[in-house]
C-alpha positions in Angstrom: 17.1 -30.9 17.8 14.2 -33.3 17.5 12.0 -32.2 14.6 8.5 -33.4 13.9 6.6 -33.4 10.5 2.9 -34.2 11.1 0.4 -35.1 8.5 -1.8 -32.1 7.5 -5.4 -32.6 8.6 -7.1 -29.5 7.1 -9.8 -30.3 4.5 -8.2 -31.5 1.3 -4.7 -30.3 2.4 -2.3 -32.7 0.7 0.9 -30.7 1.1 3.5 -31.7 3.7 5.9 -29.6 5.7 9.1 -31.1 4.4 10.2 -33.2 1.4 12.5 -36.2 1.8 15.3 -34.0 0.4 14.7 -31.5 3.1 14.7 -34.2 5.8 18.1 -35.5 4.4 19.6 -32.0 5.0 18.3 -31.8 8.5 19.6 -35.2 9.4 23.0 -34.3 7.8 23.2 -31.4 10.3 22.8 -33.9 13.1 19.1 -33.4 13.9 16.6 -36.2 14.5 13.5 -36.1 12.3 10.2 -37.9 12.9 7.6 -38.0 10.1 4.0 -39.1 10.6 2.9 -42.2 8.7 1.7 -41.2 5.2 2.4 -37.5 5.8 3.9 -37.1 2.4 1.6 -39.5 0.5 -0.7 -36.7 -0.8 2.4 -34.9 -2.3 3.8 -38.0 -3.9 6.3 -38.9 -1.2 6.2 -42.4 0.3 7.3 -43.3 3.9 10.1 -45.3 2.5 11.6 -42.1 0.9 11.6 -40.4 4.3 13.2 -43.4 5.9 15.9 -43.5 3.2 16.6 -39.8 3.9 17.2 -40.7 7.6 13.8 -40.0 9.2 11.9 -42.3 11.6 8.2 -42.9 10.9 5.7 -42.5 13.7 2.1 -43.9 13.5 0.0 -41.0 14.8 -0.1 -37.2 14.9 -0.1 -37.4 18.7 3.2 -39.3 18.6 4.8 -36.6 16.5 3.7 -33.7 18.6 4.6 -35.4 21.9 8.3 -36.1 20.9 9.2 -33.0 18.8 10.9 -29.9 20.0 10.1 -28.2 16.7 7.1 -28.9 14.5 7.4 -28.1 10.8 4.2 -28.1 8.8 2.3 -26.2 6.1 -1.0 -24.9 7.5 -1.9 -23.6 10.9 -3.0 -26.1 13.6 -6.7 -26.6 13.6 -8.9 -27.4 16.6 -8.0 -31.1 17.0 -4.3 -30.1 17.1 -4.7 -27.4 19.7 -4.3 -29.7 22.7 -1.3 -31.4 21.2 0.9 -28.3 21.2 3.2 -28.2 24.2 4.7 -25.4 26.3 8.1 -24.4 25.0 7.5 -26.2 21.7 8.5 -24.3 18.5 5.9 -24.3 15.6 7.1 -23.2 12.2 4.3 -22.9 9.7 1.7 -20.6 8.1 -0.5 -19.1 10.9 -2.4 -16.1 9.6 -3.4 -15.3 13.2 -5.0 -11.9 12.5 -8.1 -13.5 11.0 -8.4 -16.4 13.5 -9.1 -15.5 17.1 -9.7 -19.1 18.3 -6.3 -20.2 16.9 -4.6 -17.1 18.5 -6.1 -17.9 21.9 -5.2 -21.5 21.6 -1.6 -20.8 20.8 -1.4 -18.2 23.6 -2.7 -20.7 26.0 -0.3 -23.4 24.8 2.9 -21.5 25.8 4.5 -22.5 22.5 6.7 -20.3 20.3 5.0 -19.6 17.0 7.0 -18.5 14.0 4.8 -17.6 11.0 6.0 -18.2 7.5 4.0 -15.3 6.2 5.7 -12.6 8.3 9.4 -13.6 7.9 11.3 -11.1 5.8 14.6 -11.2 4.0 17.2 -8.5 3.5 15.3 -6.9 0.7 12.2 -6.6 2.9 10.2 -9.1 0.9 8.3 -12.2 2.3 10.4 -15.1 1.1 8.3 -17.9 2.7 5.1 -16.4 1.4 6.3 -15.8 -2.2 6.3 -19.5 -3.4 2.8 -20.2 -2.3 1.7 -16.7 -3.6 3.1 -17.7 -7.0 1.1 -20.9 -6.9 -2.1 -19.3 -5.6 -1.9 -16.5 -8.1 -1.7 -18.9 -11.0 -4.3 -21.2 -9.6 -6.7 -18.3 -9.0 -7.0 -17.9 -12.8 -7.2 -21.6 -13.4 -10.1 -22.0 -10.9 -11.7 -18.7 -12.1 -11.8 -20.0 -15.6 -13.3 -23.3 -14.4 -16.1 -21.6 -12.5 -16.9 -19.2 -15.4 -18.2 -22.3 -17.2 -22.0 -22.5 -17.2 -22.3 -25.9 -15.6 -20.2 -24.5 -12.6 -22.6 -21.5 -12.2 -20.6 -19.0 -14.3 -21.6 -16.9 -17.3 -20.4 -19.5 -19.8 -17.4 -17.4 -21.0 -14.2 -18.8 -22.4 -11.2 -16.9 -21.0 -9.5 -16.3 -24.3 -12.5 -16.0 -26.5 -12.3 -17.1 -30.2 -11.9 -15.2 -33.4 -14.9 -12.9 -33.7 -15.8 -13.3 -30.0 -14.2 -11.1 -27.3 -12.2 -12.7 -24.5 -13.2 -12.6 -20.8 -12.5 -9.4 -18.8 -10.4 -10.0 -15.7 -9.9 -7.5 -12.9 -7.1 -8.2 -10.5 -7.0 -6.3 -7.2 -3.4 -5.9 -6.0 -0.2 -6.1 -8.0 1.9 -8.1 -5.5 3.2 -11.6 -6.1 -0.2 -13.1 -6.3 -1.6 -10.4 -8.6 1.3 -10.4 -11.0 1.2 -14.2 -11.3 -2.5 -14.1 -11.8 -2.1 -11.5 -14.5 0.5 -13.5 -16.3 -1.7 -16.6 -16.3 -4.8 -14.7 -17.4 -2.9 -12.9 -20.1 -1.4 -16.2 -21.3 -5.0 -17.5 -21.7 -5.8 -14.5 -23.9 -8.0 -12.6 -21.4 -8.5 -8.9 -21.3 -6.7 -8.1 -18.0 -6.7 -5.0 -15.7 -4.6 -5.0 -12.6 -4.9 -2.4 -9.9 -2.6 -1.2 -7.1 -2.1 1.9 -4.9 1.7 2.0 -5.7 2.5 3.9 -8.8 6.1 2.5 -9.0 4.6 -1.0 -8.9 2.1 -0.1 -11.6 4.9 1.4 -13.8 6.9 -1.8 -13.4 3.9 -4.0 -14.2 3.2 -1.9 -17.3 6.8 -2.4 -18.5 7.0 -6.2 -18.0 3.5 -7.5 -18.7 2.1 -8.6 -22.0 0.1 -6.0 -24.0 -3.3 -7.4 -22.9 -2.6 -6.4 -19.3 -3.6 -2.9 -18.4 -2.9 -1.0 -15.2 -5.3 1.0 -13.1 -4.8 3.0 -9.9 -6.8 1.3 -7.1 -9.7 3.4 -5.7 -13.3 2.6 -4.8 -14.4 4.8 -7.7 -12.2 3.0 -10.2 -13.1 -0.4 -9.0 -16.8 0.5 -9.2 -16.3 1.7 -12.8 -14.8 -1.6 -13.8 -17.2 -4.1 -12.1 -20.2 -3.9 -14.6 -18.0 -5.2 -17.4 -15.9 -7.8 -15.7 -16.3 -11.5 -15.8 -13.7 -12.6 -13.2 -12.4 -10.6 -10.2 -9.3 -11.8 -8.3 -8.7 -10.3 -4.8 -5.0 -10.5 -3.9 -4.3 -7.6 -1.5 -2.1 -8.4 1.4 -1.1 -6.5 4.5 1.6 -8.7 6.1 0.3 -10.2 9.4 -2.9 -8.1 9.4 -6.4 -8.4 8.1 -7.0 -7.7 4.4 -9.1 -4.6 3.4 -12.5 -5.1 1.9 -12.2 -3.7 -1.6 -15.5 -5.1 -2.9 -18.4 -4.5 -0.5 -21.8 -6.1 -0.4 -23.5 -3.2 -2.1 -21.0 -3.4 -5.0 -22.2 -6.9 -6.0 -25.2 -5.3 -7.7 -22.9 -3.7 -10.2 -21.9 -7.0 -11.6 -23.8 -9.3 -13.9 -25.0 -12.7 -12.5 -22.5 -15.5 -13.1 -19.5 -13.2 -12.5 -16.8 -15.1 -10.5 -14.9 -13.6 -7.6 -11.8 -15.5 -6.4 -10.6 -14.3 -3.0 -6.9 -15.3 -2.6 -6.6 -13.2 0.5 -9.2 -15.2 2.5 -6.4 -16.5 4.8 -6.1 -12.9 6.0 -9.9 -12.3 6.2 -10.5 -11.7 2.5 -10.7 -8.8 0.1 -14.4 -9.1 -0.4 -17.0 -8.2 2.3 -19.1 -11.2 1.3 -16.3 -13.7 1.5 -16.1 -16.6 4.0 -13.6 -19.5 3.8 -14.5 -22.5 1.7 -12.8 -25.8 1.1 -11.7 -27.7 -2.0 -14.6 -30.1 -1.5 -17.1 -27.2 -1.5 -15.2 -24.4 -3.1 -17.9 -21.9 -4.1 -21.2 -20.3 -3.0 -23.3 -17.6 -4.5 -24.3 -14.2 -3.1 -26.7 -12.1 -5.1 -26.0 -14.2 -8.2 -22.2 -13.7 -7.9 -20.0 -16.9 -7.6 -17.6 -16.7 -4.7 -14.5 -18.9 -4.6 -12.7 -18.5 -1.2 -10.7 -21.7 -0.6 -8.2 -20.9 2.2 -5.5 -23.3 1.0 -5.6 -23.0 -2.8 -2.0 -24.4 -3.3 -3.2 -27.6 -1.6 -4.8 -28.6 -4.9 -1.4 -29.0 -6.5 0.5 -30.5 -3.6 3.6 -31.9 -5.4 4.4 -28.5 -7.0 3.5 -26.6 -3.8 5.5 -28.8 -1.4 8.6 -28.7 -3.5 8.4 -24.9 -3.8 7.7 -24.4 -0.1 10.6 -26.6 1.1 12.9 -24.8 -1.3 12.1 -21.6 0.6 11.7 -22.9 4.2 14.6 -25.3 4.5 17.4 -22.7 5.0 15.4 -21.1 7.8 14.5 -24.5 9.3 18.2 -25.4 9.4 19.1 -22.2 11.2 16.3 -22.7 13.8 17.4 -26.2 14.4 21.2 -25.5 14.4 21.1 -22.5 16.7 17.8 -22.6 18.5 15.1 -20.0 17.7 16.5 -17.3 20.0 20.0 -17.4 18.6 18.8 -17.7 15.0 16.5 -14.7 15.4 19.3 -12.7 17.0 21.4 -13.3 13.9 18.6 -12.6 11.5 16.2 -9.7 12.1 14.0 -10.8 9.3 13.5 -14.2 10.8 12.7 -12.5 14.1 9.8 -10.7 12.4 8.3 -14.1 11.9 7.9 -14.6 15.7 4.2 -13.9 16.4 3.7 -15.5 19.8 6.1 -16.5 22.6 5.1 -18.2 25.9 1.6 -16.7 26.0 2.5 -13.3 24.7 1.8 -11.7 21.3 5.0 -10.2 19.8 3.7 -9.2 16.3 2.0 -5.8 16.1 -0.5 -6.8 13.4 -1.9 -9.7 15.4 -2.2 -7.6 18.6 -4.0 -4.8 16.7 -6.4 -7.2 15.1 -7.8 -8.3 18.5 -7.0 -5.2 20.5 -4.5 -7.2 22.7 -1.2 -6.1 24.1 1.9 -6.4 21.9 5.1 -7.3 23.8 8.6 -6.6 22.7 10.4 -9.7 21.5 13.1 -10.4 24.1 15.9 -12.4 22.6 
């Protein structure tokens, strides 16, 4: 199969869809790989490393899309890329369709097959291609939250861990999934007073058993969240419904419960966001204020640490990319029901229920 790895063009997105080591594996399986010039530069990989791994370098993104049967990338295509996607082409990347109608319409019109990293499942029912970036985003959410709690950044001027004689910051984490647990570990490691919420009692029991003593659990309800907000310094939203829009757990009217300078980090912004007042931001302009509350809603948080993120992502995606390239997407999905769940759009039809429901569009059975 002919595989293309274009350069990411989303704001401050420095990750790349495949490392040179990943390319070497694809080439060893007999596939042809084309990488766009400087695609790996932001992650620390030079063109020469890709050439040494067996890839060919193409000068432009148009060249890569025009020749490739399968495109492997990190983030969803953005508007300048829509016209480059071809009928019958396979796109393997993060899409998050349910919160992006223009992207959904563009991919439907393209006639391409879209396999979304975020809805692929493994035999345990987990989301193996979302987990590595969720781990990065969860840890980064605390790092960025601590930064914007600083007074020059618009925050309260609170040190996460405090000092002897001064209490640490209070952190509220909404959702005890992969993002939430990694955020809790990072915040606890900095010495913060952490509360993590979820609607799953088995999950909360597990978290209570494995987390440090400065992490407390709380059942997630509107009442309980409202009771916590007046005292918190940092709120991290990390609730995910795979392939569907995230629920709004903090509404506009709840902002008045918090003190000015409180920071809210919305890790779920790719799926519409956990906070009613969230809208996507970028690494170049990461925050804005609503009613004195600092909102951080960068849609590609792991893009700030591209070397770590690219390595972690390729570790997870490469086995699936090899199956897709070796067998073709239909045969690969026949052999792996979890991979089949990643198929969101085929030849102008939505095949994933969460995306169809988000836009009140028909959902078609995936025909393999």
